[in-house]
GULUMMI-545317 format. One record per residue (C-alpha): x, y, z; residue in one letter. Coordinates in steps of 0.25 Angstrom, whole numbers. Example, Ala and Ser with C-alpha at 12.3 -4.5 7.8 and 13.67 -1.06 7.14 Angstrom:
      c1      c2      c3   residu
      49     -18      31        a
      55      -4      29        s
// end
This chain:
      c1      c2      c3   residu
     377     634     494        p
     369     634     481        p
     358     623     479        p
     361     610     472        p
     363     612     457        f
     354     611     449        p
     342     613     458        p
     332     601     457        p
     319     605     449        p
     310     604     461        p
     317     616     468        l
     312     625     457        c
     326     632     457        l
     334     639     446        p
     340     629     437        y
     352     630     429        s
     357     623     416        t
     365     610     415        n
     377     618     412        t
     375     625     426        t
     375     611     433        s
     387     607     425        i
     395     619     429        l
     390     621     443        v
     388     607     447        r
     395     598     437        p
     396     583     437        k
     409     576     438        g
     417     589     442        v
     418     598     454        a
     408     609     454        q
     415     622     451        n
     406     635     452        n
     417     644     449        d
     419     637     435        t
     404     637     433        a
     403     652     436        l
     415     654     427        h
     408     647     415        w
     394     653     418        y
     400     667     418        t
     408     665     406        k
     396     659     398        a
     386     670     404        s
     395     681     398        q
     391     674     385        e
     377     675     389        e
     375     660     388        l
     361     658     394        p
     364     645     401        a
     376     651     408        a
     368     663     412        l
     358     654     419        n
     370     645     425        g
     377     658     431        l
     363     663     436        g
     361     649     443        y
     375     651     450        m
     372     665     454        h
     358     661     459        l
     364     650     469        y
     378     656     471        g
     387     645     465        y
     401     645     468        g
     410     656     476        d
     410     665     464        a
     395     666     463        v
     387     671     474        g
     372     669     474        q
     366     681     466        d
     352     679     463        s
     351     692     455        l
     363     688     446        r
     356     675     444        a
     343     681     440        i
     350     690     430        e
     358     678     424        l
     345     669     423        f
     338     681     416        k
     349     682     406        q
     348     667     404        a
     333     667     403        a
     333     679     393        d
     342     671     384        a
     332     660     384        g
     339     651     394        n
     328     642     400        s
     335     639     413        e
     337     654     416        g
     322     656     413        q
     319     645     423        f
     328     650     433        n
     321     664     432        l
     308     657     433        g
     311     650     446        v
     317     663     452        l
     304     670     448        h
     295     659     453        l
     302     658     467        a
     305     673     468        g
     320     669     471        k
     333     676     467        g
     328     690     470        g
     316     688     461        l
     302     690     466        s
     292     679     462        k
     287     681     449        d
     278     670     443        f
     276     676     430        s
     291     678     427        q
     293     663     432        a
     282     658     423        l
     289     666     411        s
     303     660     414        y
     298     646     416        f
     289     647     403        t
     302     652     395        k
     310     641     401        a
     299     630     399        s
     298     634     384        q
     313     630     383        q
     310     617     389        g
     315     620     403        h
     309     608     411        t
     310     615     425        l
     303     628     420        a
     292     619     414        m
     290     613     428        y
     290     626     435        n
     281     632     424        l
     272     620     426        a
     271     622     441        l
     268     637     439        m
     256     633     430        h
     252     622     439        l
     251     631     452        e
     247     644     444        g
     260     651     448        v
     261     664     440        g
     252     658     430        v
     237     653     428        q
     237     639     433        r
     237     628     422        s
     238     614     426        c
     238     609     412        s
     250     618     408        l
     257     613     421        a
     254     598     417        v
     259     601     403        q
     272     607     408        l
     274     596     419        l
     272     585     408        k
     283     592     400        t
     292     592     412        v
     289     577     416        a
     293     573     401        e
     306     580     402        r
     313     568     409        g
     321     567     422        p
     319     581     427        i
     304     578     427        s
     306     569     439        e
     311     580     447        c
     301     590     442        v
     290     580     445        l
     294     578     459        l
     295     593     461        s
     281     594     455        f
     275     584     464        l
     282     591     476        l
     277     605     471        s
     262     600     471        i
     263     595     485        s
     269     608     491        l
     259     618     497        p
     257     631     489        p
// end
């Protein structure tokens, strides 16, 4: 079965839009992946970036009977969304490059590039991952001052910062 939707920030997994969570795991109505797939497919044909990202998410995890897990298709859709300026598509590609998942090899420079693009659009989780990369010197020269600046911005963003702060505290206590 696919992971809970959306994955919590501490897991550093691909993320999708609020639209995705409304369609894939709505509140107040039964979840219907086939309906979500229908609308994402229809909107993706119009090349709407959020829909491309949402459809990519469905393919990455294989939501519903009609969507098998297909990492290559997910990456293709995330790339289309990212190229169109969608911060969540950029974030998702950053995570996949950082972890070497979905058929991609680890590429810290690509992860850094995608997290930077998403961060410049205000994507909080991208800022968080970018901060950790700078804090640990992963794919970039270590810069504690930049990491602190990014983490401060994340912390000022509100409720999501509580999850991110917990994740940060857990991450600094983990062995390398």
